[in-house]
C-alpha positions as YAML, in Angstrom:
chain: A
units: angstrom
residues:
- id: 1
  name: MET
  ca: [0.00, 0.00, 0.00]
- id: 2
  name: ARG
  ca: [2.84, 2.38, 0.86]
- id: 3
  name: LEU
  ca: [4.45, 1.59, -2.49]
- id: 4
  name: ILE
  ca: [1.22, 2.43, -4.31]
- id: 5
  name: ASN
  ca: [0.85, 5.68, -2.39]
- id: 6
  name: TYR
  ca: [4.48, 6.54, -3.10]
- id: 7
  name: ARG
  ca: [4.02, 5.97, -6.82]
- id: 8
  name: ALA
  ca: [0.80, 8.00, -6.86]
- id: 9
  name: GLN
  ca: [2.55, 10.87, -5.07]
- id: 10
  name: ALA
  ca: [5.46, 10.63, -7.51]
- id: 11
  name: ASN
  ca: [3.10, 10.84, -10.49]
- id: 12
  name: GLU
  ca: [1.39, 13.90, -9.01]
- id: 13
  name: ASN
  ca: [4.77, 15.55, -8.50]
- id: 14
  name: GLU
  ca: [5.75, 14.78, -12.09]
- id: 15
  name: ILE
  ca: [2.51, 16.29, -13.39]
- id: 16
  name: ASP
  ca: [2.96, 19.37, -11.21]
- id: 17
  name: GLY
  ca: [6.51, 19.69, -12.52]
- id: 18
  name: LEU
  ca: [5.32, 19.57, -16.11]
- id: 19
  name: PHE
  ca: [2.58, 22.14, -15.60]
- id: 20
  name: PRO
  ca: [4.85, 25.17, -16.25]
- id: 21
  name: TYR
  ca: [5.96, 23.56, -19.53]
- id: 22
  name: PHE
  ca: [2.36, 22.97, -20.58]
- id: 23
  name: SER
  ca: [1.58, 26.61, -19.78]
- id: 24
  name: LEU
  ca: [4.54, 27.80, -21.83]
- id: 25
  name: PHE
  ca: [3.55, 25.55, -24.73]
- id: 26
  name: PHE
  ca: [-0.03, 26.80, -24.66]
- id: 27
  name: ALA
  ca: [1.11, 30.43, -24.56]
- id: 28
  name: TYR
  ca: [3.56, 29.81, -27.41]
- id: 29
  name: PHE
  ca: [0.89, 28.09, -29.48]
- id: 30
  name: SER
  ca: [-1.66, 30.83, -28.85]
- id: 31
  name: PHE
  ca: [0.83, 33.55, -29.72]
- id: 32
  name: ASN
  ca: [1.97, 31.88, -32.91]
- id: 33
  name: PHE
  ca: [-1.58, 31.08, -33.99]
- id: 34
  name: GLN
  ca: [-2.22, 34.80, -34.16]
- id: 35
  name: PHE
  ca: [0.55, 34.98, -36.77]
- id: 36
  name: ALA
  ca: [-0.47, 31.80, -38.57]
- id: 37
  name: VAL
  ca: [-1.76, 33.53, -41.69]
- id: 38
  name: GLU
  ca: [1.18, 34.75, -43.81]
- id: 39
  name: GLY
  ca: [3.12, 35.91, -40.77]
- id: 40
  name: ARG
  ca: [0.83, 38.77, -39.86]
- id: 41
  name: LEU
  ca: [-1.32, 39.48, -36.84]
- id: 42
  name: LEU
  ca: [-4.70, 37.89, -37.32]
- id: 43
  name: SER
  ca: [-7.50, 38.96, -35.04]
- id: 44
  name: LEU
  ca: [-9.12, 35.86, -33.57]
- id: 45
  name: HIS
  ca: [-12.37, 37.79, -33.17]
- id: 46
  name: LYS
  ca: [-14.50, 39.02, -36.01]
- id: 47
  name: PRO
  ca: [-17.33, 41.56, -35.81]
- id: 48
  name: ASP
  ca: [-20.98, 40.64, -35.62]
- id: 49
  name: PRO
  ca: [-22.37, 40.12, -39.16]
- id: 50
  name: ASN
  ca: [-25.04, 42.72, -38.38]
- id: 51
  name: ASN
  ca: [-22.32, 45.35, -38.02]
- id: 52
  name: ALA
  ca: [-21.64, 45.62, -41.74]
- id: 53
  name: VAL
  ca: [-19.24, 48.56, -41.58]
- id: 54
  name: ALA
  ca: [-17.04, 46.94, -38.95]
- id: 55
  name: TYR
  ca: [-17.08, 43.69, -40.89]
- id: 56
  name: ALA
  ca: [-16.01, 45.41, -44.11]
- id: 57
  name: ARG
  ca: [-13.09, 47.16, -42.43]
- id: 58
  name: TRP
  ca: [-12.10, 43.95, -40.64]
- id: 59
  name: LEU
  ca: [-11.94, 42.12, -43.98]
- id: 60
  name: ALA
  ca: [-9.80, 44.85, -45.52]
- id: 61
  name: SER
  ca: [-7.37, 45.01, -42.61]
- id: 62
  name: GLN
  ca: [-6.96, 41.25, -42.13]
- id: 63
  name: ASN
  ca: [-6.50, 40.30, -45.78]
- id: 64
  name: THR
  ca: [-3.22, 40.82, -47.60]
- id: 65
  name: TRP
  ca: [-4.17, 39.75, -51.12]
- id: 66
  name: GLY
  ca: [-7.15, 39.68, -53.44]
- id: 67
  name: VAL
  ca: [-8.22, 39.77, -57.08]
- id: 68
  name: LEU
  ca: [-7.74, 43.20, -58.65]
- id: 69
  name: SER
  ca: [-9.78, 43.63, -61.83]
- id: 70
  name: THR
  ca: [-9.10, 46.26, -64.47]
- id: 71
  name: ILE
  ca: [-10.36, 47.08, -67.97]
- id: 72
  name: SER
  ca: [-7.99, 45.29, -70.33]
- id: 73
  name: SER
  ca: [-6.47, 47.40, -73.08]
- id: 74
  name: ASP
  ca: [-5.11, 44.25, -74.72]
- id: 75
  name: LEU
  ca: [-8.42, 42.35, -74.72]
- id: 76
  name: GLY
  ca: [-10.71, 44.94, -76.26]
- id: 77
  name: GLY
  ca: [-12.06, 46.29, -72.96]
- id: 78
  name: ALA
  ca: [-12.74, 42.90, -71.36]
- id: 79
  name: PRO
  ca: [-12.34, 42.67, -67.56]
- id: 80
  name: PHE
  ca: [-8.96, 41.34, -66.46]
- id: 81
  name: GLY
  ca: [-8.61, 39.90, -62.94]
- id: 82
  name: ASN
  ca: [-5.19, 39.49, -61.37]
- id: 83
  name: VAL
  ca: [-4.12, 38.15, -57.97]
- id: 84
  name: VAL
  ca: [-2.26, 40.96, -56.19]
- id: 85
  name: SER
  ca: [-0.92, 41.74, -52.74]
- id: 86
  name: PHE
  ca: [-2.17, 44.82, -50.94]
- id: 87
  name: SER
  ca: [-2.20, 46.61, -47.60]
- id: 88
  name: ASP
  ca: [-4.61, 49.15, -46.17]
- id: 89
  name: GLY
  ca: [-2.25, 50.24, -43.41]
- id: 90
  name: LEU
  ca: [0.10, 49.10, -40.70]
- id: 91
  name: PRO
  ca: [-0.99, 45.94, -38.83]
- id: 92
  name: GLY
  ca: [-3.94, 46.81, -36.61]
- id: 93
  name: LYS
  ca: [-4.13, 50.35, -38.00]
- id: 94
  name: GLY
  ca: [-5.89, 49.92, -41.33]
- id: 95
  name: SER
  ca: [-7.29, 52.90, -43.21]
- id: 96
  name: GLY
  ca: [-9.64, 50.94, -45.47]
- id: 97
  name: VAL
  ca: [-7.83, 52.26, -48.56]
- id: 98
  name: PRO
  ca: [-5.94, 49.46, -50.35]
- id: 99
  name: TYR
  ca: [-2.41, 50.22, -51.56]
- id: 100
  name: PHE
  ca: [-0.58, 48.13, -54.16]
- id: 101
  name: TYR
  ca: [2.99, 47.74, -55.42]
- id: 102
  name: LEU
  ca: [2.73, 47.31, -59.18]
- id: 103
  name: THR
  ca: [4.91, 47.37, -62.27]
- id: 104
  name: THR
  ca: [3.92, 48.21, -65.84]
- id: 105
  name: LEU
  ca: [5.57, 44.94, -66.86]
- id: 106
  name: ASP
  ca: [2.27, 43.49, -65.61]
- id: 107
  name: PRO
  ca: [-1.05, 44.16, -67.42]
- id: 108
  name: THR
  ca: [-2.83, 45.45, -64.29]
- id: 109
  name: ALA
  ca: [-0.71, 48.59, -63.95]
- id: 110
  name: ARG
  ca: [-0.73, 49.21, -67.71]
- id: 111
  name: ASN
  ca: [-4.51, 48.91, -67.79]
- id: 112
  name: ALA
  ca: [-4.96, 51.31, -64.88]
- id: 113
  name: LEU
  ca: [-2.81, 53.97, -66.51]
- id: 114
  name: LYS
  ca: [-5.16, 53.90, -69.52]
- id: 115
  name: ASP
  ca: [-8.45, 53.38, -67.67]
- id: 116
  name: GLU
  ca: [-8.59, 53.79, -63.89]
- id: 117
  name: LYS
  ca: [-11.87, 51.91, -63.42]
- id: 118
  name: SER
  ca: [-11.15, 48.84, -61.29]
- id: 119
  name: SER
  ca: [-12.32, 46.68, -58.41]
- id: 120
  name: LEU
  ca: [-10.69, 44.63, -55.66]
- id: 121
  name: THR
  ca: [-12.40, 41.45, -54.44]
- id: 122
  name: ILE
  ca: [-11.40, 39.80, -51.18]
- id: 123
  name: SER
  ca: [-12.78, 36.88, -49.20]
- id: 124
  name: GLU
  ca: [-12.89, 35.84, -45.58]
- id: 125
  name: TRP
  ca: [-11.97, 32.28, -46.54]
- id: 126
  name: PRO
  ca: [-8.14, 32.75, -46.59]
- id: 127
  name: LEU
  ca: [-8.29, 34.04, -43.01]
- id: 128
  name: GLY
  ca: [-9.28, 30.60, -41.75]
- id: 129
  name: THR
  ca: [-12.41, 31.88, -40.01]
- id: 130
  name: CYS
  ca: [-14.93, 30.19, -42.31]
- id: 131
  name: GLY
  ca: [-14.22, 26.67, -41.04]
- id: 132
  name: LYS
  ca: [-15.36, 24.05, -43.55]
- id: 133
  name: THR
  ca: [-17.83, 26.43, -45.16]
- id: 134
  name: ASP
  ca: [-17.56, 26.79, -48.94]
- id: 135
  name: PRO
  ca: [-16.08, 30.17, -50.00]
- id: 136
  name: GLU
  ca: [-19.26, 30.97, -51.92]
- id: 137
  name: ASP
  ca: [-21.50, 30.41, -48.89]
- id: 138
  name: PRO
  ca: [-22.97, 33.77, -47.73]
- id: 139
  name: THR
  ca: [-21.73, 33.18, -44.18]
- id: 140
  name: CYS
  ca: [-18.15, 33.22, -45.48]
- id: 141
  name: ALA
  ca: [-17.90, 36.93, -46.17]
- id: 142
  name: LYS
  ca: [-16.83, 38.45, -49.46]
- id: 143
  name: MET
  ca: [-16.33, 42.07, -50.43]
- id: 144
  name: THR
  ca: [-15.71, 43.97, -53.64]
- id: 145
  name: LEU
  ca: [-14.35, 47.50, -53.48]
- id: 146
  name: THR
  ca: [-14.97, 49.36, -56.74]
- id: 147
  name: GLY
  ca: [-13.41, 52.64, -57.74]
- id: 148
  name: LYS
  ca: [-10.39, 54.08, -59.52]
- id: 149
  name: LEU
  ca: [-6.89, 52.60, -59.39]
- id: 150
  name: LYS
  ca: [-4.57, 55.60, -59.17]
- id: 151
  name: LEU
  ca: [-0.81, 55.90, -59.41]
- id: 152
  name: VAL
  ca: [0.55, 57.66, -56.32]
- id: 153
  name: GLN
  ca: [3.14, 60.32, -57.17]
- id: 154
  name: SER
  ca: [6.50, 58.69, -56.45]
- id: 155
  name: SER
  ca: [8.05, 61.67, -54.67]
- id: 156
  name: SER
  ca: [5.05, 62.29, -52.40]
- id: 157
  name: LYS
  ca: [4.68, 61.56, -48.71]
- id: 158
  name: GLU
  ca: [1.70, 59.37, -49.55]
- id: 159
  name: ALA
  ca: [3.91, 57.14, -51.71]
- id: 160
  name: GLU
  ca: [6.33, 56.79, -48.80]
- id: 161
  name: LEU
  ca: [3.43, 56.03, -46.46]
- id: 162
  name: GLY
  ca: [1.88, 53.53, -48.87]
- id: 163
  name: GLN
  ca: [5.23, 51.80, -49.23]
- id: 164
  name: SER
  ca: [5.53, 51.48, -45.46]
- id: 165
  name: PHE
  ca: [2.04, 49.95, -45.33]
- id: 166
  name: LEU
  ca: [2.95, 47.42, -48.00]
- id: 167
  name: PHE
  ca: [6.38, 46.51, -46.62]
- id: 168
  name: SER
  ca: [4.94, 45.96, -43.14]
- id: 169
  name: LYS
  ca: [2.81, 43.09, -44.44]
- id: 170
  name: HIS
  ca: [4.89, 42.05, -47.46]
- id: 171
  name: PRO
  ca: [8.55, 42.44, -46.41]
- id: 172
  name: GLU
  ca: [9.89, 40.63, -49.47]
- id: 173
  name: MET
  ca: [8.69, 43.53, -51.61]
- id: 174
  name: LYS
  ca: [11.76, 45.45, -50.43]
- id: 175
  name: ASP
  ca: [13.92, 43.08, -52.47]
- id: 176
  name: TRP
  ca: [11.89, 43.06, -55.68]
- id: 177
  name: PRO
  ca: [13.99, 44.00, -58.76]
- id: 178
  name: LYS
  ca: [14.69, 47.72, -58.92]
- id: 179
  name: ASP
  ca: [14.77, 47.67, -62.72]
- id: 180
  name: HIS
  ca: [11.13, 46.54, -62.74]
- id: 181
  name: ASN
  ca: [10.18, 50.01, -61.51]
- id: 182
  name: PHE
  ca: [7.52, 48.99, -58.99]
- id: 183
  name: GLN
  ca: [5.31, 51.91, -58.00]
- id: 184
  name: VAL
  ca: [2.68, 52.55, -55.36]
- id: 185
  name: PHE
  ca: [-0.94, 52.57, -56.52]
- id: 186
  name: LYS
  ca: [-4.07, 53.02, -54.46]
- id: 187
  name: LEU
  ca: [-7.74, 52.25, -54.99]
- id: 188
  name: LYS
  ca: [-9.95, 55.29, -54.53]
- id: 189
  name: VAL
  ca: [-13.03, 53.51, -53.23]
- id: 190
  name: GLU
  ca: [-16.38, 54.57, -54.72]
- id: 191
  name: ASP
  ca: [-18.56, 51.57, -53.86]
- id: 192
  name: ILE
  ca: [-18.60, 48.71, -51.34]
- id: 193
  name: PHE
  ca: [-20.30, 45.41, -52.11]
- id: 194
  name: LEU
  ca: [-20.40, 43.23, -49.00]
- id: 195
  name: ILE
  ca: [-22.06, 39.89, -48.30]
- id: 196
  name: ASN
  ca: [-21.39, 38.39, -44.88]
- id: 197
  name: TRP
  ca: [-24.66, 36.57, -44.12]
- id: 198
  name: PHE
  ca: [-27.92, 35.48, -45.70]
- id: 199
  name: GLY
  ca: [-30.18, 38.18, -47.09]
- id: 200
  name: GLY
  ca: [-28.09, 39.69, -49.86]
- id: 201
  name: ARG
  ca: [-25.87, 42.73, -50.02]
- id: 202
  name: LYS
  ca: [-25.25, 44.66, -46.82]
- id: 203
  name: PRO
  ca: [-25.63, 48.45, -47.08]
- id: 204
  name: VAL
  ca: [-22.30, 50.19, -46.49]
- id: 205
  name: THR
  ca: [-21.64, 53.71, -47.77]
- id: 206
  name: VAL
  ca: [-18.16, 54.94, -48.68]
- id: 207
  name: ASP
  ca: [-18.29, 57.57, -45.93]
- id: 208
  name: GLN
  ca: [-19.24, 54.97, -43.31]
- id: 209
  name: TYR
  ca: [-16.48, 52.68, -44.52]
- id: 210
  name: LEU
  ca: [-13.71, 55.30, -44.55]
- id: 211
  name: GLN
  ca: [-14.71, 57.00, -41.29]
- id: 212
  name: TRP
  ca: [-14.75, 53.78, -39.27]
- id: 213
  name: LYS
  ca: [-12.05, 53.74, -36.58]
- id: 214
  name: MET
  ca: [-10.03, 50.54, -36.29]
- id: 215
  name: GLY
  ca: [-9.94, 50.91, -32.51]
- id: 216
  name: SER
  ca: [-13.65, 50.13, -32.52]
- id: 217
  name: LEU
  ca: [-12.87, 46.57, -33.60]
- id: 218
  name: GLN
  ca: [-11.12, 45.95, -30.29]
- id: 219
  name: LEU
  ca: [-14.28, 46.94, -28.45]
- id: 220
  name: LEU
  ca: [-16.22, 44.36, -30.48]
- id: 221
  name: ALA
  ca: [-13.79, 41.51, -29.76]
...
């Protein structure tokens, strides 16, 4: 009986001794999970679907790539969609305005310089918050920002700011070939198409979208 008690006590001591390691592992896992999507901070909380403006800004700030569509000058005015990286601000401080790092060696930039009309489509699915839901399911949010894709003057403070936004989420951009002449573009948003639940398009005006403060997302978490 004493031997059994001794072994039981020894096992309890071993478990107690491992507890700090379990705590460290859990903390490490939780911390790294936040950075699981392309190395950036991913908010584990998303806004209530009824709060359409917050949801739209959350999608823009958490995503780092989407499909940017322009009017093709090579295809007789047909729409041309291209997967591109973007950033709407520093991590956790999004502005809602997407900035891009583009070169005229690619059709997207060439198209925009001839016809600025464009749209950026992003989805919640890459964020990992849709579970096993199909990307086309209304509960897996999608948003299209339509407007004009404008070249930001290279010597301006806005170009410097846009570059800092992009490099903060896409650090490898710093090493892209200099002779490709990458330049900062931005989408001047004129319309927001958002679906994040059943019932069709959610009403979000441009003013509501742009005036939303990112700090409000923390209050919703």
